[in-house]
C-alpha positions as CSV (number, residue, x, y, z in Angstrom):
1,M,21.8,-0.6,15.2
2,L,20.3,1.2,11.9
3,D,18.8,4.7,12.2
4,I,15.4,5.3,10.7
5,D,13.9,8.6,10.0
6,G,9.9,8.4,10.3
7,S,9.5,11.3,8.6
8,H,11.1,10.5,5.7
9,G,8.6,10.2,2.6
10,E,5.9,9.7,2.6
11,G,6.4,9.5,6.8
12,G,2.9,7.2,8.3
13,G,2.2,4.4,10.0
14,Q,3.2,2.2,6.6
15,L,6.8,3.5,7.1
16,L,6.8,2.7,10.9
17,R,5.2,-1.5,10.5
18,T,7.7,-2.1,7.3
19,A,10.3,-0.7,9.7
20,V,10.1,-3.5,12.4
21,A,8.8,-6.3,10.0
22,L,12.0,-6.1,8.5
23,A,14.1,-5.4,11.9
24,A,12.6,-9.0,12.8
25,V,13.3,-10.4,9.1
26,T,16.8,-9.3,9.1
27,G,17.6,-9.3,12.5
28,R,19.1,-5.9,12.7
29,P,18.4,-3.5,15.5
30,A,16.7,-0.2,14.8
31,R,15.8,3.0,15.9
32,I,12.7,4.6,14.2
33,R,12.4,8.1,15.4
34,N,9.9,10.8,14.6
35,I,7.3,8.2,14.3
36,R,4.0,9.2,12.0
37,A,5.8,13.0,12.3
38,R,3.7,14.1,9.1
39,R,0.2,13.0,10.5
40,D,-2.1,14.8,12.2
41,K,-1.6,13.3,15.8
42,P,1.6,11.9,15.6
43,G,3.1,9.1,17.3
44,L,1.7,5.6,17.6
45,A,-2.3,5.0,17.3
46,A,-4.0,1.7,18.9
47,Q,-3.0,-0.4,15.4
48,H,0.3,0.2,15.4
49,L,1.4,-0.4,18.8
50,T,-0.2,-4.0,18.0
51,A,1.4,-4.4,14.9
52,V,4.7,-3.3,17.1
53,R,3.5,-5.6,19.8
54,A,2.3,-8.6,17.3
55,V,5.4,-8.0,15.6
56,G,7.7,-8.4,18.7
57,E,6.3,-11.1,20.0
58,L,6.4,-13.3,16.7
59,C,10.6,-13.0,16.9
60,D,10.9,-12.3,21.0
61,A,11.8,-8.8,20.1
62,R,12.9,-6.2,23.0
63,I,11.3,-3.1,22.3
64,E,12.1,0.0,24.1
65,G,9.5,3.0,23.7
66,L,6.1,0.8,23.0
67,A,3.2,2.9,24.2
68,L,0.2,4.6,22.9
69,G,1.6,8.4,21.3
70,A,5.6,7.1,21.5
71,R,7.4,9.0,19.1
72,E,10.6,6.7,19.3
73,L,11.2,2.6,19.5
74,H,14.2,1.0,19.8
75,V,13.8,-2.7,18.3
76,V,16.1,-5.3,19.2
77,P,14.9,-8.8,17.4
78,G,15.0,-12.3,18.2
79,A,14.5,-14.7,15.4
80,P,11.1,-15.5,13.8
81,R,9.3,-18.0,15.1
82,G,6.1,-20.3,14.5
83,G,3.4,-21.0,16.6
84,E,-0.1,-20.0,17.6
85,F,-0.6,-16.0,18.8
86,R,-3.6,-13.6,18.9
87,F,-3.8,-10.4,18.9
88,D,-6.4,-7.4,20.0
89,V,-6.3,-3.9,18.4
90,G,-9.0,-2.7,20.8
91,T,-10.9,-0.6,18.6
92,A,-11.4,-0.5,15.1
93,G,-8.2,-0.1,14.4
94,S,-7.5,-2.2,10.9
95,V,-6.8,-5.9,11.3
96,T,-5.4,-5.6,7.8
97,L,-2.6,-3.4,8.4
98,V,-1.4,-5.6,11.4
99,L,-1.4,-8.4,9.1
100,Q,1.0,-6.4,6.6
101,A,3.6,-6.2,9.1
102,L,3.4,-10.4,10.4
103,V,3.3,-11.7,7.1
104,P,6.3,-11.0,5.9
105,V,7.7,-12.5,9.6
106,M,5.2,-15.0,9.4
107,L,7.4,-16.2,5.9
108,A,10.7,-15.7,7.5
109,S,10.4,-17.7,10.2
110,G,10.4,-21.5,8.0
111,S,7.4,-22.7,10.5
112,A,4.1,-23.1,10.8
113,C,2.6,-20.4,12.2
114,R,-1.6,-19.5,13.3
115,V,-2.8,-15.3,14.0
116,V,-5.5,-14.3,15.6
117,V,-6.2,-10.6,14.8
118,A,-9.5,-8.8,16.1
119,G,-10.3,-5.3,15.3
120,G,-11.4,-3.4,12.0
121,T,-11.7,-6.2,9.0
122,D,-13.1,-3.3,6.5
123,V,-12.2,1.0,7.8
124,R,-11.0,3.9,6.0
125,A,-7.6,4.3,4.7
126,A,-6.8,0.8,4.7
127,P,-7.2,-2.0,2.4
128,P,-10.5,-4.5,2.9
129,L,-9.9,-7.6,4.2
130,D,-11.8,-8.9,0.4
131,Y,-8.9,-7.0,-1.3
132,F,-5.9,-8.5,1.1
133,R,-7.6,-11.8,0.7
134,E,-8.1,-11.8,-3.1
135,V,-5.4,-9.8,-4.3
136,L,-2.3,-10.0,-2.3
137,L,-2.5,-13.5,-0.8
138,R,-3.0,-14.7,-4.5
139,L,-0.1,-12.3,-5.4
140,L,1.9,-13.9,-3.0
141,A,0.8,-17.3,-3.9
142,R,2.4,-17.3,-7.5
143,M,5.6,-16.4,-5.5
144,G,5.6,-19.8,-3.6
145,A,3.8,-18.7,0.0
146,R,2.0,-20.5,1.4
147,L,-1.3,-18.7,3.4
148,R,-4.8,-19.1,4.3
149,L,-7.2,-16.7,5.7
150,A,-10.2,-17.2,7.7
151,V,-13.1,-14.9,8.7
152,R,-14.7,-15.6,11.7
153,R,-16.6,-11.8,12.1
154,R,-16.5,-8.7,10.1
155,G,-16.6,-5.5,11.8
156,Y,-16.4,-1.9,11.0
157,F,-16.2,2.0,12.8
158,P,-16.2,2.7,15.4
159,R,-16.4,-0.4,17.4
160,G,-14.1,-2.9,15.7
161,G,-15.1,-6.4,16.8
162,G,-14.4,-8.6,13.4
163,E,-11.3,-11.2,13.6
164,V,-9.7,-12.8,11.4
165,E,-7.3,-16.0,11.3
166,L,-4.2,-16.4,8.9
167,A,-2.3,-19.9,8.8
168,C,1.6,-19.9,7.4
169,E,2.1,-23.2,6.8
170,A,5.8,-24.5,6.9
171,G,8.9,-24.1,4.3
172,A,7.8,-21.3,1.8
173,R,10.4,-20.1,-0.3
174,L,10.0,-17.2,-2.1
175,R,10.3,-16.8,-5.5
176,P,10.5,-13.5,-7.5
177,F,7.7,-11.8,-9.7
178,G,8.8,-11.4,-13.2
179,A,5.9,-10.1,-14.8
180,G,5.9,-7.1,-17.2
181,A,3.0,-7.5,-18.5
182,P,-0.1,-9.0,-17.0
183,G,-0.7,-11.5,-20.1
184,R,-4.3,-12.6,-21.3
185,L,-7.4,-12.1,-18.7
186,V,-8.5,-14.9,-17.5
187,A,-11.5,-14.2,-15.1
188,L,-12.6,-11.1,-13.4
189,R,-14.7,-11.2,-10.2
190,G,-15.5,-9.1,-7.4
191,A,-17.5,-9.2,-4.1
192,A,-19.7,-6.7,-2.3
193,H,-21.2,-7.0,1.1
194,V,-23.0,-4.9,3.7
195,A,-23.9,-5.8,7.3
196,N,-26.7,-5.1,9.2
197,L,-27.2,-2.3,6.4
198,P,-30.3,-2.9,3.1
199,A,-28.9,-5.0,0.8
200,H,-29.6,-2.5,-1.7
201,I,-26.9,-0.6,-1.2
202,A,-24.5,-3.3,-1.7
203,A,-26.5,-3.7,-5.1
204,R,-26.0,-0.7,-6.2
205,M,-21.9,-0.8,-5.4
206,R,-22.2,-3.9,-7.6
207,D,-24.0,-2.4,-10.4
208,A,-22.0,1.0,-10.6
209,A,-19.1,-1.0,-11.0
210,L,-19.9,-3.2,-13.5
211,A,-20.8,-0.2,-15.4
212,A,-17.8,1.8,-14.3
213,L,-15.6,-2.0,-15.8
214,R,-17.5,-1.7,-19.4
215,R,-16.7,-5.7,-19.7
216,S,-18.5,-8.9,-18.1
217,A,-17.9,-10.0,-14.6
218,E,-19.2,-11.6,-11.9
219,I,-19.2,-9.7,-8.9
220,D,-20.8,-11.7,-5.8
221,V,-23.2,-9.6,-3.2
222,A,-23.6,-10.2,0.2
223,V,-25.7,-9.0,3.2
224,L,-24.1,-9.7,6.6
225,R,-26.3,-10.1,10.3
226,E,-25.4,-10.9,13.5
227,D,-23.4,-13.4,13.3
228,G,-21.5,-12.9,10.6
229,A,-20.8,-8.9,11.7
230,Q,-20.2,-6.6,14.7
231,G,-21.6,-3.5,13.5
232,S,-22.8,-1.9,10.5
233,G,-20.5,-1.0,7.4
234,G,-19.7,-2.7,4.2
235,A,-17.2,-2.7,1.0
236,I,-16.4,-3.7,-2.8
237,V,-14.0,-5.2,-3.6
238,A,-13.0,-6.3,-7.8
239,W,-10.1,-8.2,-9.1
240,A,-8.6,-9.6,-12.2
241,D,-7.4,-12.8,-12.4
242,T,-4.9,-12.8,-15.8
243,E,-2.2,-15.6,-16.9
244,A,0.6,-13.7,-14.9
245,S,-1.1,-11.4,-12.1
246,V,-3.7,-10.5,-10.4
247,L,-5.2,-7.1,-10.6
248,G,-7.7,-5.3,-7.9
249,A,-9.3,-2.6,-6.6
250,G,-11.7,-2.1,-3.3
251,E,-13.8,0.6,-1.3
252,V,-14.9,0.8,2.1
253,A,-18.6,2.0,2.5
254,Q,-18.7,5.6,4.2
255,R,-20.9,7.7,5.7
256,G,-22.3,9.9,3.5
257,V,-20.9,9.1,0.5
258,R,-23.1,7.0,-2.1
259,A,-22.9,3.5,-2.8
260,E,-22.8,4.6,-6.8
261,T,-19.6,6.8,-5.9
262,L,-17.8,3.5,-4.5
263,G,-18.9,1.4,-6.9
264,E,-18.0,3.8,-9.8
265,R,-14.3,4.5,-8.0
266,V,-13.4,0.3,-7.9
267,G,-14.6,-0.2,-11.4
268,A,-12.6,2.7,-12.8
269,S,-9.6,1.8,-11.5
270,L,-9.7,-1.8,-12.3
271,R,-10.4,-0.6,-16.1
272,D,-7.8,1.8,-15.9
273,D,-5.1,-0.4,-14.9
274,L,-6.5,-3.4,-17.4
275,E,-6.5,-0.8,-20.2
276,A,-3.0,0.2,-19.5
277,G,-1.7,-2.9,-19.3
278,A,-0.3,-3.1,-15.9
279,S,0.9,-6.3,-14.4
280,L,0.1,-4.6,-10.6
281,D,-2.6,-1.8,-9.2
282,V,-1.5,0.8,-7.2
283,H,-1.5,-0.5,-4.0
284,A,-0.4,-4.1,-4.7
285,A,2.8,-2.1,-6.3
286,D,3.5,-0.6,-2.7
287,Q,2.2,-3.5,-0.4
288,L,4.0,-6.1,-2.6
289,L,7.9,-4.8,-2.3
290,V,9.2,-6.0,0.7
291,Y,8.0,-9.5,-0.4
292,L,9.9,-9.1,-3.8
293,A,13.2,-7.8,-1.7
294,L,13.0,-11.0,0.2
295,A,12.3,-13.0,-2.9
296,H,15.5,-14.8,-3.9
297,G,16.2,-13.6,-7.7
298,R,15.6,-10.5,-10.4
299,S,11.5,-9.3,-9.7
300,V,9.9,-7.2,-12.5
301,F,6.3,-5.5,-12.7
302,T,5.0,-3.3,-13.8
303,T,2.0,-0.4,-12.3
304,R,0.2,2.8,-13.8
305,T,2.0,4.9,-11.0
306,L,4.1,4.6,-7.9
307,S,2.5,6.1,-5.1
308,S,4.4,7.9,-2.3
309,H,3.9,4.9,0.0
310,A,5.7,3.4,-2.7
311,R,8.4,5.2,-3.1
312,T,8.9,5.5,0.9
313,A,8.8,1.6,1.3
314,M,11.6,1.5,-1.7
315,W,13.7,4.0,0.6
316,L,13.4,2.0,3.8
317,I,13.6,-1.8,2.3
318,E,17.2,-0.6,0.9
319,Q,18.5,0.6,4.2
320,F,18.0,-3.0,5.7
321,L,18.6,-5.1,2.6
322,P,21.2,-5.4,-0.3
323,V,18.7,-4.7,-2.8
324,R,18.5,-1.7,-5.6
325,F,15.1,-0.8,-7.1
326,D,15.1,1.3,-10.2
327,A,11.6,2.7,-11.4
328,A,11.6,4.3,-14.5
329,A,8.6,5.0,-17.4
330,Q,8.3,2.5,-19.5
331,D,5.8,4.6,-22.0
332,A,3.1,7.3,-21.4
333,R,0.9,4.8,-19.2
334,L,3.3,2.7,-17.6
335,T,6.6,3.2,-14.9
336,R,8.6,-0.5,-15.0
337,V,9.8,-1.4,-11.4
338,D,13.3,-3.7,-11.6
339,V,14.1,-5.2,-8.0
340,R,17.8,-6.6,-7.9
């Protein structure tokens, strides 16, 4: 049984979710201790509980210690399987973070799989739903994955209530991602939305993002009402299609933060990635690592910086898989990562 110290590096929920997913994919039992030790409230919160339980159900795992606030788990996985599943966080806990844990297991099953997850679709400290759909899933499509996301309803803090469906086709085989440079810019797009809030908030986010991008872009604006969203909230996401990759940036609407500030952050972040010549944005460089490790063959990418999340994920993945991550400065603006 692998012994994983959950306080290593970034020491948060991502380490836990990735460890459980890797246990399921590799079939290796794992003890995960010191769960979320570096957080103000250590141990399992509702969204972590849902993610672990969901992964366990997809591989018929035996999990000991699964309870709110738990700081140690023992996971003994079975084989990943397809089928239809439904999971409810029960709070505004992030749907996208639960899906991050599930996707590697869905792909590893080799069978058709469909999951419905209820909770918060666009919440703080998690990827907005449109980033997950327009950046991460499309990067995975370039690697050979066949995944389709349907948004049934958006949900926000504090009640959640959103619901999404993710379907995975059978037989996908992940290909390496070999993009040391992004290549020519093909399209620059985005989406800004608000739910049960004035339309001008979404328009202000869009206008600020366009000003910060300093390029022509198509950013759609949407206003959702009761039939399309539970509660009030919003988000803005922008993404760039290039010849070799997809780069993106996103922000979730927050009480007390001006719409212009959110839009400017998104536009400036994506602009900086494009000007630096990165092939992955900072968040995708973190979220794609597990798939690069599972792909058959060598992968390479460049990014403006490696986050603490990414460095922690590299350490963790190397505990489960015979893979090595080599990161080094390519120039003053970029870090190059080789996955062997």
